[in-house]
BALUMRO-46458 format. One record per atom (N, C-alpha, C, O): z, y, x. Coordinates in steps of 0.001 Angstrom, whole numbers, plus 500000, padded with zeros to 6 digits. Atoms other than C-alpha are relative to their C-alpha. Example, Ala and Ser with C-alpha at 12.3 -4.5 7.8 and 13.67 -1.06 7.14 Angstrom:
500000498810500890507800495500512300500000501200500900500665501181501936499940498810499180507140498940513670500730501090499230500899502198499739
This chain:
500027498817500852499971500031499988500034501217500884500778501258501864500043498925499123499119503375501394501180500963499694501684501032498573498815499174500095501899505911502065499807501112498794500761501446498092500259498940500934500373508519499786500205499513498564500640500275497700499706500515501447500555506241496655501493499787499812502019499968498714498630500093500046504132505533497543500746501300499581501589501333498685499445498678500390505017509270497509499759500324498585500691500674497861500355499607501286503137509881494357500877499257498919501347499833497938499198500785501034504977507079492509501461500516500014502077500732498970498667499425500037508339508372493819500122501409499451501167501763498904499960498639500623507477511943492775499943499867498479500574500654497774500176500117501448506547510774489320501256499408499372501557499726498221498813500480500309509772508814489124501022501066499803501739501110498803499082498815500060511760511936489861499805500930498884500735501500498314500395499094501147509912513907487300500519499307498610501077499945497719499435500578501251510720511193484610501496500004499899502052500085498804498525499915500007514349511193485635500387501397499545501317501512498747499611498509500403514527515077485194499704500186498517500421500878497794500402499852501418512719514749481858501060499324499146501423499867498102499063500770500660515253512090480757501337500858499950501915501094498889498761499182499810518214514156481979500066501248499048501047501534498361500189498855500812516895517265480267500129499682498474500870500305497714499942500437501520516304515506476874501323499545499582501750499726498442498665500498500322519719513860477219500914501171499756501734501143498838499145498760500111521357517319477689499839500599498723500834500947498088500393499368501296519558518719474635500626499142498915501210499681497975499486500784501098520592515740472555501582500117500042502196500038498978498661499874499934524097516144473691500461501388499386501457501494498670499848498757500584523899519808472842500046500043498410500902500645497762500240500083501424522667519049469314501364499323499365501945499777498379498789500794500483525625516477468895501237500988500024502004501025499061498973499123499848528065519109470137500041501026498883501090501378498344500116499019500957526726521597467731500543499497498570501287500197497883499518500632501240527328519236464694501507499921499968502180500170498968498546500249499934530794518521465975500774501418499889501930501488499471499405498733500140531401522342466146500097500492498548501050501126498094500133499631501453530265522836462569501046499345499152501637499929498244498927500897500688532571520087461366501499500544500263502373500606499397498688499454499688535517521551463269500118501431499351501242501848499069499846498642500620534754525052461771500363499655498579501348500194498075499481500318501316534931523557458376501459499657499691502089499972498681498584500417500053538224522093459070500977501097500517502169500855500706499238498808499504539423525546460291500583499802501427501533500449501866499482500289498608539826524058463808499216500929500972498422500405501753500809499098499371538400527169465407499888499730501512498785499573502036499973500358498632539490526488469001499251498808500475498570498776501500500845501307499813538084522996468811498517500293500013497768499885500901501319499721500188534881524330467559499365500829501140498204500649501507500468499251498812534629526849470438499826499158501145498902499368501930500132501035498903535101524077472833498720499307499993498037499221501014501365500614500244532111522278471473498888500954500256497900500601500899501134498939499840530008525598471361499807500266501513498707500570501975500134499617498539530775526123475067499074498952500606498215499322501406500746501075499602529223522736475745498456500292499740497590500200500609501341499763500462526119523638473669499330501116500794498189500980501235500501498845499398525657526988475236499754499873501573498954500570502198500249500389498562525967525485478787498662499446500136497919499801501051501365500740499884522909523280478106498954500884499322497822500856499804500887499186500709521196525703475740500448501387499760500815501761498646499481498606500055522132529307476564499326500877499154499842501975498945500659499137500934519706530750474245499960499443498630499027499702497871499938500528501403520810528838471110500580501007499121501795501203499172499535498981500813521091531547468588500927499373498914501905499992498496499019500726500963522671528966466099501395499945500638502391500315500017498608500222499345525504528236468598500657501450500109501848501559499818499543498732499938525917532031469164500622500514498651501658501176498597499624499629501361526189532547465411501259499367499612502180500032499137498663500647500403528862529907464821501123500464500947502280500580500542498828499463499149530790531172467897500457501416499372501646501721499290499509498756500593530816534568466292500757499826498663501600500649498309499259500162501218531991533130462994501387499578500231502334499885499506498540500592499575534898531365464747500809501287500419501999501372500119499352498888499409535747534708466411500452500838498742501570501353498762499696499192501093535743536499463053501353499448499180502269500159498767498822500650500581538165533924461531501237500138500852502338499964500329498850499822499207540432534566464559500292501568500229501042501970501119499814498535499911540213538457463950499564500541501354500100501565501778500346499453498761538468538904467264498623500585499869497647500008500349501130499347500491535870541294465989498994500508501109497774500503500945500949499436498827534494542766469316499332498788500503498119498832500709500672501218499404533850539216470643498944499594499025497777499393499362501020500483500973532250538209467407498709500823499926497611500304499724501112499000500159530043541354467352499055499670501202497847499610500975500809500296498848528740540520470911499132498766499692497928498807499947500669501211500377527722537068469731498793500109498932497699499564499082500978499708501086525911538252466491498980500848500653497806500529500469501042499163499297524112540969468583498925499175500762497723499348500560500821500874499225522697538380470991499135499123499164497934498981499392500707500807500933521849536027468110498860500707499232497818500100498985500955499302500692519941538656466290498863500467500952497755500696500468501016499779498999517994539485469475498929498848500160497708498970500257500646501240499850517068535907469788499086499756498702497926499358498812500792500292501305515888535603466109500161501363499087501054501530498256499874498681500720515250539121464759499779499986498523499964501015497874500285500010501462514351537965461246501111499098499265500866498761498107498951500724500554517547535982460470500925500960499314501661501664500006499020498949500682519473538080457742501420499688500308502185500634500499498549500340499782522789536187458338500501500670501309501668501061501356499570499526498770522929537473461893500274501508499836501284501957500379499764498581500475522703541152460614501142500159499203501934501080499402498839499882501035525160540517457806501336499919500754502204500783500627498764500185499140527850539237460163500242501129500976501352501621501183499850498814499050527130541918462665500591501157499256501503501835499729499499498781500812527681544505459931501508499749499609502311500675499716498669500254500212530893542822458897500928500366501089501957500985500817499199499656498737532328543187462496500012501637500173501053502250500410500057498596499821531115546802462714500796500658498931501389501703499200499165499425501210532810547538459297501495499878500370502272500820500216498535500195499561536154545978460619500349500860501096501494501295501218499662499194498823535869547924463734499862501528499719499934502354500629500140498718500596535387551070461547498844500841500566498896502069500624501269499379499469531883551774463069499055500107498671498055499395498575500621500045501448530637552636459414498551500193500049497833499493499335501458499676500084527225554054460168499230498963500401498312498567499684500813501116499506525924551327462273500260498778499080499324498013498845499878501142501031527521548746459797499107500101498854498537499097498425500896499805501072525563550295457011498569499587500392497880498910499629501360500353499532522343549943459058499866498547500092498834498029499665500070501482499974523174546210459745499820499390498879498887498602498726499934500522501406523956545367456252498608500156499223498075499218498629501244499684500436520773547188455116498803499092500430497917498674499684501077500761499300518640545279457649500162498484499455499161497792499270499751501386500545520150541969456351499407499962498646498762498964498325500445499919501459519254542944452753498448500072499996497777499589499085501419499943499903515759543708453923499325498664500078498250498461499514500556501324499881515196540088454857500467498977499010499942497871498889499427500869501067517368538678452018500650500927499017501845501200499129499561499026500981517639541121449002500849499283498940501326499938498014499176500680501138519519538386446910501380499723500553502119499026499858498599500181499466522745538379449151500939500815499288501110501987499624498995499210500804525295539480446707501244500519500783501775501602500535498879499676499120528063539496449298499683501233500783500528502112500955500398498882499115526098541917451455500055501319499097500484502367499582499945498754500893525794544414448427501562500350499931501941501519500003498668499668500299529537544063447921500603500694501356501347501673501281499456499387498632530338544839451762499347501354500103500029502235500626500517498704499880528036547776451596500589500894498903500660502097499153499152499256500959529880548990448420501364500246500542501889501326500271498714499801499403533150548600450267500036501016501023500980501802501107500106499075499012531931550561453187499809501443499477500411502394499975500019498676500594530806553448450985501201500454499325501501501648499337498770499675500622533982553309449069500941500732500955501484501810500712499104499443498887535953553822452336499508501398500620500275502164501202500445498694499724533675556763453043500017500993498885499339502018498931499912499138501083534604558293449783498694500280499180498684501207498371501182499937500578531112557917448565499922498951498735499233497931498705499681500946501050532145556370445303498851499564499035498771498444498532501244500344500791528802556698443338499114498825500757498608497885500144500781501015499215527041554682446126500773498754500040500176497679499995499178501197499995529884552292446250499782499134498738499569497923498795500224500645501421529512551482442446498672499444499910498441498333499434501484500516500119525774551249442731499880498722500676499176497837500190500149501323499246526163548478445284500719498871499465500207497753499412499285500957500634528994546694443639499312499458498722499405498264498436500791500469501146526819546566440438498953499162500422498747498099499836501056500854499422523943545287442519500479498572500350499796497574500119499404501290499532526245542544443912500168499005498716499870497811498758499717500838501105527186541338440444498636499611499292498438498473498867501292500273500591523673541624439056499130499046500778498403498290500135500852500767499254521948539857441915500298498562499975499443497782500394499691501351500155523831536575441228498971499319499035498781499711497884500818500831500963521327533986439890498576500531499692497883500119498763501382499231500322518147536294440190499019499758501097497950500368501142500932500042498847516635535014443429498863498954499696498931497812500151501179500796500229513263533602442105500343498753499143501240498756498300499911501109500716512865530125440831501326499208500189502115499574501060498730500774499880515735527463440335500141499467501474501226499537502052499818500574498686514995525848443691500227501007501076500976500710502006499641498766499083515020529215445640501453500352499770502274500424500684498629499596500217518132530202443812500982499037500628501932499500501258498984500959499602519972526980444713500056500115501622501110500021502250499878499798498534518940527503448368500694501182500362501475501159501313499284498805499619520122531048448366501503499864499822502280500325500659498615500245500297523412530037446808500646499239501157501767499580501535499482500780498988523931527487449556500009500810501303500973500711502063500091499181498765522836529894452373501117501011500005501576501389501083498998498818500162525405532533451106501312499492499693502241500283499525498697500540500304528197530144450399500981500360501021502075500806500677499168499723498952529686530615453762500487501463500115501631501780500443499603498552500057529530534413453500501060500283498865501962501104499034499087499867501180531365534187450148501335499503500505502325500229500415498746500627499425534020531846451759500716500965500927501900501264500777499465499204499003534497534077454644500552501282499362501662501677499718499556498753500769534832537238452374501278499764499294502182500596499366498846500325500747537391535497450189501187499855500876502262500343500529498972500141499137539448534458453237500413501245500496501627501409500618499644498788499550539407537887454515500853500869499000501837501530499332499391499284501038540350539374451205501471499379499765502430500111499521498766500553500148543157536881450908501119500271501076502328500255500844499120499690498816544539537720454420500353501444499703501506501803499940499632498469500231544443541502453428501056500017498965502086500639499224498970499907500963546395540927450131501433499338500415502508499736499967498762500615499423548916538617452014500683500963500879501905501096500811499403499100499036549462541172454694500606501188499341501623501695499815499502498871500761549974543972452170499845499826498552498810500172497980500219500360501408550705542856448639499890501205499000499696501051497795500149498737500846550596546590447438498694500658500309498483501822499970501352499357499591547051547160448799499106499838498752498543498770498514500803499963501268545241548078445523498564499785500258497863499095499517501435500183499717541888548348447247499623498645500313498566498199499865500229501370499660542111544857448694499852499113498711499026498202498657500067500674501227542780543628445095498719500219499287498099499313498729501265499599500538539843545555443888498904499309500590498065498813499838501037500704499202537594544057446479499881498506499714498835497870499580499953501502500314538807540600445809499617499694498564499010498656498301500441500173501284538348541064442081498421499989499868497797499194499166501540499819500038534716542167442638499361498600500612498449497986500058500419501358499316534191539074444974500003498943498980499016498217498858499888501125500885535386536750442300499034500189498779498616499219498148500972499905500969533098538387439793498660499491500527497882498913499768501299500395499486530189537681442076500027498380500080499009497709499907499866501439500016531512534116442395500104499342498632500351498146498480499689500428501436531711533945438555501293499397499634501375498617498685498647500495500234535380533186438685500586501208499175501298502019499766499594498940500930536112535601435642501507500089499955502115501156500029498556499893500224539656534551435241500737500406501338501741501113501253499549499580498670540410534982439064499920501484500055500883502197500339500298498516499915538715538428438889500840500778499088501322501841499478499083499323500890540692539434435883501497500192500628502093501264500526498779500058499499543894538562437594500114501085501146501116501793501246499971499188498632543072540541440877499813501522499477500470502446499958500259498663500383541719543566438994501160500630499192501428501829499254498741499633500699544787543690436745501138500442501015501889501403500851498941499696498970546980543604439817499666501404500695500547502216500977500384498819499366544898546392441394500432501250499096500828502306499591499825498842501000545391548578438147501558500137500049502010501282500035498526499998500132549231547724438116500411500790501316501215501713501191499521499461498742549681548783441778499635501488500099500406502345500531500306498531499991547665551987441410499108500414498738497884500284498712500594499661501270546870553198437950498788501035500164497884501124499333501127498882499830544612556101439417498779499386500742497801500075501031501169500569499425542316553640441021498860499750498943498709498665498381500846500069501319539538554433438427499114499003499920498994498384498863501032501092500067536845552030439423500477498772499644499669497963499186499478501293500511539148549161438690499731499762498546499378498671498100500207500138501478538859549880435034498672499630499515498546498923498514501290500454500382535212549516434852499774498566500276499196497867499444500259501591499871535159546008436397500913499182499311500632498021499016499142500811500836538201545003434547499393499924498562499521498926497853500547499938501294536400546079431449498752499021499918498483498414498882501010500847499808533398544143432733500349498528499852499719497782499102499504501418500114535227540882433182500617499719498530500375498627498016499543500080501311537030541396429758498787499767499112498841498852498291501230500283500837533538541606428127499544498608500195499199497950499213500455501348499632532598538345429936500878498933499277500398497915498779498953500864500590535831536726428607500006500270498569500852499644497930500136499785501469534928538020425053501275500734499557501626500696498378498822499088500413538077540333425131499482501410499752499783502316500529500746498841500253536075543099423611500963501324499762500652502407500257498941498927500269539117545348422423500442500416501382500385501614501658499379499640498658540581545327425974498961500584500763499181501569501467501151499514499071537205545833427577499655501427499653499378502248500527500306498494500394536574549065425482501036500913500340500765502094500555498999499087499586539944550392426316499933500250501497500188501385501900500163499683498634539396550005430032498754500797500231498752501627501141501261499251499720535889551381429840500147501398499573499500502298500107499782498610500402537175554388427965500844500698501125500623501850501497499240499415498856539737554891430725499162500455501221499321501504501846500913499647498835537108554775433332499158501197499704499057502065500571500988498922500380534657557177431499500737501294499891500106502329500101499305498687500017537355559838431069499872500778501284499659501989501324500063499471498655537331560238434903498597499984500505498289500715501446501520500010499485533570559453435376499062500121498912498262499228498632500820499746501096531921561158432444498543499959500140497816499822499156501434499945499655528552561295434205499443498634500357498286498558500770500551501336499693528157557568434742499328499406498863499943498730498039500853500543501230525270556682432297500001498505499907499924497959498806500040501474500039525319553009433316501286499541499199501216498581498432498784500380500653528952552847432045499925500238498502500435499472497684500179499660501465528022554549428765499135498840499381499525498235498382500813501017500700525179552090428064500804498663499976500713497971498962499161501177500101527544549191428901500904500004498863501046499035498116499080499898501180530070550574426448499324499718498740499945499175497827500788500198501279527341550432423786499795498556499792499916498034498684500132501468499971526673546834424751501312499366499445501247498565498512498702500546500451530428545991424285500334500175498616500728499237497923499841499621501423530765547819421015499178499108499120499728498532498181500772500907500779527779545852419614500414498458499932500222497731498958499609501292499907529163542660420800501350499719499162501602498658498592498712500031500760532607543473419231499704499988498579500402499256497877500379499986501353530956544206415882499359498674499554499458498286498390500575501284500440529058540888415980501100498998499935500998498063499141498848500934500031532378539071416672500598500018498719500838498987498092499339499766501245533935540694413655499277499405498804499867498879497860500701500610501042530997539627411537500106498437500047500238497760499028500004501560499904531034536025412854501367499593499511501484498576498828498600500480500444534805535859412228500163500048498560500810499233497903499984499751501632534296537258408663499202498759499435499700498072498543500923501002500532531455534766408043500672498537499995500488497716499097499397501333499853533484531779409244501294499863499313501992498855499417498761500052500786536359532738406988501086499824500923500882500097502106498853500180499215539863531912408281499860498866500995499364497784500680499843500899498965540323530156411492501597499632500197502456500446500536498531500393499884543588528107411544500359499562501463499511499028502177499468500619498646545618527264414741500530498679499816500410497798500667499442501288500368547347524492412984499641499613498647499778500414497722500504500362501279545974522416410152500885498669499582501493498000500417499249501316500365547594519517408130499405498870500573500117497915500886500616501067499206544933517295409713499248500686500925498284501374500588500631499376498807543938518462413050498648499376500416498507498161500277501352500469499683540321518056414240500137498857501051501137498836501770499882501077499108539625514903416295498687499578500514497742499450499735501252500582499379536933513664418750499755498744499424500732498003499311500400501297500517535183510704417262500391498942500881499843498893501983499523501094499096536941507667418728501379500296500516501991499390501081498628499636499481540249509543419616500039500521501369499019500737502025499765499333498680541743510934422736499384499209501147498833499771502094500689500860498891540546508007424882498563500193500110498005500226501207501462499825499904536958508517423851499664501361500451498624501586501069500240498628499470537322512251424508500085499991501551499178500532502182499865500039498722538531511646427954498805499358500780498370499812501838500945500769499482535893509089428591498615500891499998497799500754500909501137499068500213533186511716427429500029500916501203499014501112501872499862498949499064534511514241429840499761499448501393499094500072502218500238500729498664534610511734432829498646499710500298498210499814501445501408500422499714531057510614432311499134501239499930497949501116500237500911498775500049529682514093431872500301501123500995499454501962501303499643498976499075531597516219434286499259499842501379499094498768501957500865499757498718529582517498437372500909500890500803501035502080500513499187498998499178531989518787440079499141500994500656498236500611501399500781499064499413530577522053441089500033500015501620501105499909502215500173500156498562529330522036444756500818501051500705501315500765501794499177499002499340531151525270445595501334499702499947502053499926500920498528500312500163534423524136444264500344498833500953501417498868501557499765501025499155534105520861446236500142500410501419501019499968502160500082499476498598533224522698449415501256500749500318501812500669501414498664499240499826536273524991448838501244499235499780502348499748499964498844500876500293538494522014447898500818500583498936502046500620499015499153499455501233539456523626444544500248498890499012499330498199498571499696500913500998541299521446442213501082500617499004501793501582499284498969499417500975543431521976439091499406499752498622498446499007498425500438500077501489543057522347435274499362501381499607499843502484499868500659498897500689540645524587433547500301499794498540500205498684498016499545500065501372541802525506430000498937500831499233498641501990499525501009499392500863539192526229427361500438499972498543501126499036498134499667500006501447539579527212423649498638500039499231497648500596499705501314500013500746536912526650420990500490499806498412501627499478498071499837500097501442536619526595417211499200498743499523498027498603499868500627501009500599535808523443415365499890500276498548500911500349497864500222499437501361534349524433412067500040498851498846500124497666499169499987501004501111534349522613408699499064498909499956499270497913499264500928501104499795531322520594409672500250499192501247499501498261501542499830500725498724532804519405412952499223500586501178499221500000502260500782499439498943530533521790414982500914500862500925501826501553500471499232499203499025531936523370418106499350501459500090498127501590500153500452498659500030531668527208418168501031500932500843502218500643501000499027498969499354533069530278420151500764499374501175501995499388501191499326500575498781533811528552423482500545501022500826499737501820501300499497499019499127536118530699425462500862499414501082501405498318500937499169500443498852537942530427428815501340500667499884501445501874499666498651499586499912541697530664428942500595500124501382501366501034501685499373500105498723542521529714432441498931499225500940498413498172500569500878500657499096540292528877435511500515499836501307501619500294501601499553500257498568540486527785439132498947500531500927499153500464502139501103499509499073537204529335440517498911498948500394498926497790499976500894500946499412534333527816442291498864499408498965498141498456499261500953500446501028532196527402439106500577498972499098499843498484498238499214500910500972534795525083437333499980500430498622499884499626497695499798499486501330535069527338434459498570499749499228498581499252498102501186500112500625531300527314433667499843498425499702499442498055498599500182501390500131531256523521434159500873499538498726500352498808497882499130500353501109534248523112431654499327500420498660499231499666497691500638499461501365532486525334428995498709499288499842498330499157498678501352500727500139529115523424429606500427498556499318499741498093498407499595501231500506530989520143428856500373500130498520499923499331497699499586499733501350532554521494425695498924500252499132498883499769498000501233499529500853529339522972424456499093498787499780498357498719498796500919501277500037527573519576425082500546498991498962499854498074498521499312501144500745530076517643422939499387499775498675498875500730498091500654500277501463528817515956419623501045500472499087502157500846499459499066499504501132530359516886416280501210499172500008501184497963500234498644500545500021534092516255415992500336499623498411499654500075497491499452500030501411535914515117412824500699501229499721501532501653500522499403498554500282536943518391411209501345499853499512501735498823498961498779499931500564540315519460410376500038500205498568499031500585497971499895499834501460541595519597406870501176500774499581502168500718500308498950499351500472543857521769404858499850499785498477498789500021497900499944500184501386544842520921401334498794499042499616498195499186498550501100500928500300542229518104401521498600500508500308497646499732500281501332499403499805539356520504402317499797500230501575500722500572502312500286499713498603537581520800405710500168501435500266499769502258499442499762498574499574538578524030407552499578500134501495499306499161502198500293499664498680537836525784410784501350500051500776502331500634500315498609500069499163540577525166413520499643500410501402498632499967501947500157499730498584540892526699416934500790499053500834501982498821500633499456501159499180541523524066419515500023500298501450499058500885501941499681499786498494542806524254423153499935498673500694500675497755500341500290501081499177541558521713425681500147500252501469499428501118501968499956499979498523542593521332429373499060498959500544498984497821500081501044500989499320539908519746431591500422500001501427500447501058502058499525500189498629541155518369434951498775499874501042497861499074500846500821500112498797539151518854438150500687499370501160501540500056501724499342500671498858540281516471440853499064499338501030498248498508500630500951500488498945538461515610444111500459498548500244501661498296500326499554501366499572538432511841444897500204500008501525499450500651502255499634500052498603540028511076448285498756499139500702498259498131500200501078500823499327537318509978450885500561498982500971499803498239501594
């Protein structure tokens, strides 16, 4: 064999070894990134950072690793460090909206308001359906005493839920922004725990829960904000909004009138009050048409087959909301509804929720129920208001 062939084969062998080692390091980096994500979900931020260090050693330009490292730093209240990571990530992928969104969060927390506004607006340029981004923008404007701009963005945050194109796109956007929602809720919880008399923090948290369609939770936080600071006028608008959603029309109108006294030029509030007034009139007409609704009847309504059949129906039809499962939310949702003289279910209302979409799921199940055996008074079928707790419990893995 000629020496030249030997050298060529040896050189080729070395190249193959280098390719193998390089591909192996990339595989290791991918594995470490997945471990980092799992550690982040488990709130083990130090562990996640250790995995991410390995990733960045092998792939220093991994924008995804930098992004997750920034998110860990946010959870540890290390906003300067987090900002550096998001800034580099956004340079590596200039069209990823999440990078600008979290960059804006850090700038807001560091009181760099003007650059925070620019970052959040850039995020919305690439993803105009991010409700949490509008909420953050509203919070920044509120802290700059630009209350009209704040309310405009808070309204956009609530309106943008469920409007991102077709169902498939909408589902994708909800999943994309779930982590942003969870981060914002955790931050709001930290703020209210640190200062239980921080009315602004309760207002922000209430608006966040409105975005998450946790109407009962939003009602609690907004009520708390109003109790702490009765002069926090914006609270009354959103409290009125959630009361409208909960079909508490009288209370909604009272709060909206309070808001309008101090904000007489808010045309959107005037239009909304008209909507609530019309809904209130319709409810009065419905109640009149349905005659008297009893709370207790001589013979109470019954699900066909009895309580066991009712629980079986719920168990077979319940779909645990993905958001609630990811947030590990469990507990009882309590709904109220009328069973009329024909056994038909009407006027389903929420009495108590746990968040994460469980309220909507409970109301969906009740609305889907077949006719009940109606209640009776003096031997005649009557309308009866019925209260039903629905339990949401995660199965242990």
